[in-house]
C-alpha positions in Angstrom: -17.8 62.5 40.2 -16.4 61.8 37.0 -13.3 61.8 35.1 -13.7 63.8 31.8 -11.8 64.3 28.6 -13.0 67.5 26.7 -11.8 68.3 23.4 -12.8 71.6 21.8 -10.8 73.9 19.4 -12.5 77.2 20.6 -10.9 78.4 23.5 -13.7 80.2 25.1 -16.1 77.4 24.7 -13.6 75.1 26.1 -12.7 77.0 29.0 -16.4 77.5 29.8 -17.2 74.2 29.6 -14.3 72.9 31.7 -15.2 75.6 34.2 -19.0 74.3 34.8 -17.6 70.8 34.6 -15.2 71.5 37.3 -17.5 73.5 39.3 -19.9 70.3 39.4 -17.0 68.4 40.9 -15.8 66.8 37.7 -11.9 66.2 37.2 -11.3 67.6 33.7 -8.3 67.4 31.0 -8.8 69.2 27.9 -7.4 69.6 24.5 -7.8 71.7 21.4 -7.8 68.8 18.6 -8.2 65.1 18.3 -4.3 64.7 18.2 -4.2 66.4 21.7 -7.1 64.4 22.9 -5.2 61.1 21.6 -2.0 62.3 23.6 -4.0 63.0 26.6 -5.6 59.7 26.7 -2.0 57.8 25.9 -0.6 59.3 29.2 -3.8 59.5 31.4 -4.0 57.5 34.7 -6.7 56.8 35.3 -8.5 56.9 31.9 -11.4 59.1 31.4 -14.8 57.7 32.0 -16.3 60.2 29.3 -15.0 61.9 26.5 -16.8 65.0 25.3 -15.4 66.2 21.7 -16.3 68.8 19.3 -17.1 67.7 15.8 -15.4 70.1 13.7 -12.0 71.1 14.5 -8.8 71.9 12.6 -6.4 69.1 12.4 -7.6 65.8 13.7 -11.5 66.5 13.6 -13.9 64.9 16.0 -15.0 62.3 13.7 -11.4 60.8 13.1 -10.6 61.3 16.8 -13.8 59.2 17.4 -12.7 56.4 15.0 -9.1 56.3 16.8 -10.8 55.9 20.0 -13.0 53.1 19.3 -10.3 51.4 17.3 -8.1 51.3 20.3 -8.9 48.3 22.5 -7.9 50.2 26.0 -10.3 53.0 24.9 -13.3 51.7 23.2 -15.6 51.2 25.9 -15.1 54.9 27.1 -18.5 56.8 26.8 -18.0 59.4 23.8 -20.5 62.3 23.3 -20.1 64.5 20.3 -20.9 68.2 20.2 -22.0 69.6 16.9 -23.4 72.5 15.4 -25.3 70.4 12.9 -26.8 67.7 15.0 -28.7 66.0 11.9 -25.4 65.5 10.1 -25.7 62.0 8.4 -22.3 61.2 9.8 -23.4 61.2 13.5 -26.0 58.7 12.7 -23.2 56.6 11.4 -21.2 57.2 14.3 -24.1 56.2 16.4 -24.1 53.0 14.9 -20.3 52.3 15.6 -20.8 53.1 19.4 -21.2 56.9 19.8 -22.9 57.3 23.0 -24.7 60.6 22.6 -24.8 64.0 20.6 -24.8 67.6 22.4 -26.3 70.0 19.8 -24.6 73.3 19.9 -25.7 75.7 21.6 -26.9 73.8 24.4 -27.7 74.9 28.1 -26.2 73.8 31.2 -29.3 71.5 31.7 -28.3 69.8 28.4 -24.7 69.5 29.5 -26.1 68.0 33.0 -28.2 65.6 31.3 -25.3 63.8 29.2 -23.3 63.4 32.4 -25.8 60.9 33.9 
């Protein structure tokens, strides 16, 4: 099973996704914004194999968080999935060209979540 970093500012959504992922056998660390995500990455051992992040968050949003991850040599190869209520946002297309591995449109089903784990 995968080691996953989940970054989502909505507490209920974060806890629900984390519970589902852990129920599926994954190890999950979670944060509420990009800054917390970077802090977790800096101290994580082992590094996560997958990052699932919300796009719109207070403080450091998912776009800036993604850019910081991709600009850091040690983290640049970690698979990165962006959750967004607006999956047709032009910024997501630009991010896909910069190494974004996938988009998880909100709301999503358990099947959609499971599909990104493969």
